[in-house]
N, C-alpha and C positions, 0 to 999 in steps of 0.2 A: 426494485427495478425501475419503478415509475420515477422515483426520486433521482436515480442515477441518469435516466434518460432526460429528465428535465434539466439537470445541471449541465449535461453535455450540450443540450440545445441552447442553454443560456451562454455557455462558452462560445458556441458557434456564432450566436448573434453578436456578442461583444467583439469577437475576432473580425467578423465581417464589417463592423463599424470602426475597426482600428483601435478599439479600446484596450488598454493594457492594465491588468489588475495590480493592485498593491499586493505586497507579500502577505499581509493579513487576510485580504480577500481570497488570495490564492490558497492559503492554508485552510480557510473555512470550506472552500469548495473541494479541496483535495481530500478531505475526510470522506466525502461521498464519491468523488470521481475516481478515487483509487480502486474502487470496486470491492474492497475487502468485506464490507458489511453484506453485500449481495452474495459473495462467495461463501461467507461464513454461514449465512442463513441456508444456502443451498446445501452446505455440508451437514447441516442438522437434519435435513429432510430424510425421512426413512429411519431415523435412529430410535423411533418408538416414543409414544406419548409420555412414558414415565421418565425418559431422559430429556428429550427435546420438548420441554414444557412451554406453555405460554410465556412464562417468566424468562425463559432462555431467549425467545425471539424478541421480547421486550428489551432484554439486556443489549441485544444488537441494535434494535431500533433507537434506543435511548443513548447509544454510543457511549458505553462505559469508557473508563480511562484506557482499558486494554484494547477495546475496539478502535478507539480514536488513534492510539499509538500504532496499532497494526496498519491502519489505513494510511497514516502518514508515512510510515516506513516504506510500504510498498510504493507509494506515489513518489516519494523523494528519491528513493533508489532508482526508480524508473527514470526520473528526470535527470539524475546525475549521469546515468549510463546512456541515455538516448537523446539528450537534448541537441547535440550537434547534428545527428542524423535527422531528427524531426524538424529542425530549423531550415534544413536544406529544402524541405517540401512545404514551406509556409504553414507551420503548425502553431497551435495555441502556445503562448509562451510558457516555458517551464519555470519552476521555482528559481532556477539559476538566473534566467533572464529578468525575472521580477526583482530579485535581490540586487542584481547588478544595476538595473535602472533606478531602483529606489535609493540605494546607498552609494552608488558611484564607485563600486569596487571592481577588482579584476575577476575574471572567471575562476581563477584558482582560489581566490579568497571566498567567493560565493560557494564553491564546492566544499571547501574546508568548513565553512559555517554549517552547511547542510549535513555534513558527516557528524558534526558535533550535535546537531539537533537529533539525528538518528540515534546516536549513542544515548542521549537522554531519554528518547522514546523507548528504547529497549529496557531501560530502568523502570519506566512506567509499566511496561508489560510485566516485568518480574515482580513489581510491587503488588499489582492486582492478582497475578497468578498465585503468589505465595501467601496472600492474606488469609488469616484464620479468623473465624470460620469462613470457608470459601462459600460464595453465594450460589455457585452452580457446580454440577458434577465435573470432575476433572476431564471426563470424556469430552465434554463440550469445550472447556477452556483449552484443552489440548488441540482440538480442531483449529481454533483460532491461532494458537501458538505455531502449529505446523504450517498453516497457510502463510504466516509471517516468515517462517523459516524458508518456505518455498520462494517467496519474494526475494529473500536474501540470496538465494542460489541463482534465480533467473536474472537477477540484476547484479551479479557478483562483480564482473569486470566489464560487461557489455550488456546490451539489451538482447538477452537470449530468447525472448519471445519473438521479436522482430527477426532476429537472425538465428532461427531455431537449429540450424546445423551445428551451432556451438554447444548445444546440449547433448550432442551425440555421446560424448564420453561419460557424462553423468548418467544418461539412460542405459548405456551399455553396462556400467558398473552395477546398476540396479537389477537389470533383467537378464543380461547375457553372462556377466561375470560377477554374480553376487558373492558376498563373503560367506564361506561355508560356516554353518553353526555347529 
């Protein structure tokens, strides 16, 4: 959480100075500012010492391939779905703006590029998730996988976090109209 707050503070300082990050710098920061490592660590709390071991928290802190991929997926999908809205309110540049500025491409090309990156990141998650022998219990890696799936839903077509009313149908299907077993 301290690292996340520090990165957000650094972003705010750069933004106030009018500095624009390179795409590489943006990707380095996105691994932290996406918030997935913090959410994942929070999801491990209360699982019991035999499951959520010191090694499990070190796995998050050391940003394994799966943790990095999950972080990027959440951040990049957020950028794709919310960058227009965020730019209306003078927000830190998204990966889209960084890519456009650095490579001189159109917004459509930048979005296509980021979707290709996201596709490769899902392959990274699958690779670590399926490796044998698995380094961590599946209950832990499933938590991270499910957090990434949630990011996939909340940034499906729009920024459902900012515009939470768009999640109404998803939540209704879970709690009001669940599939009978």
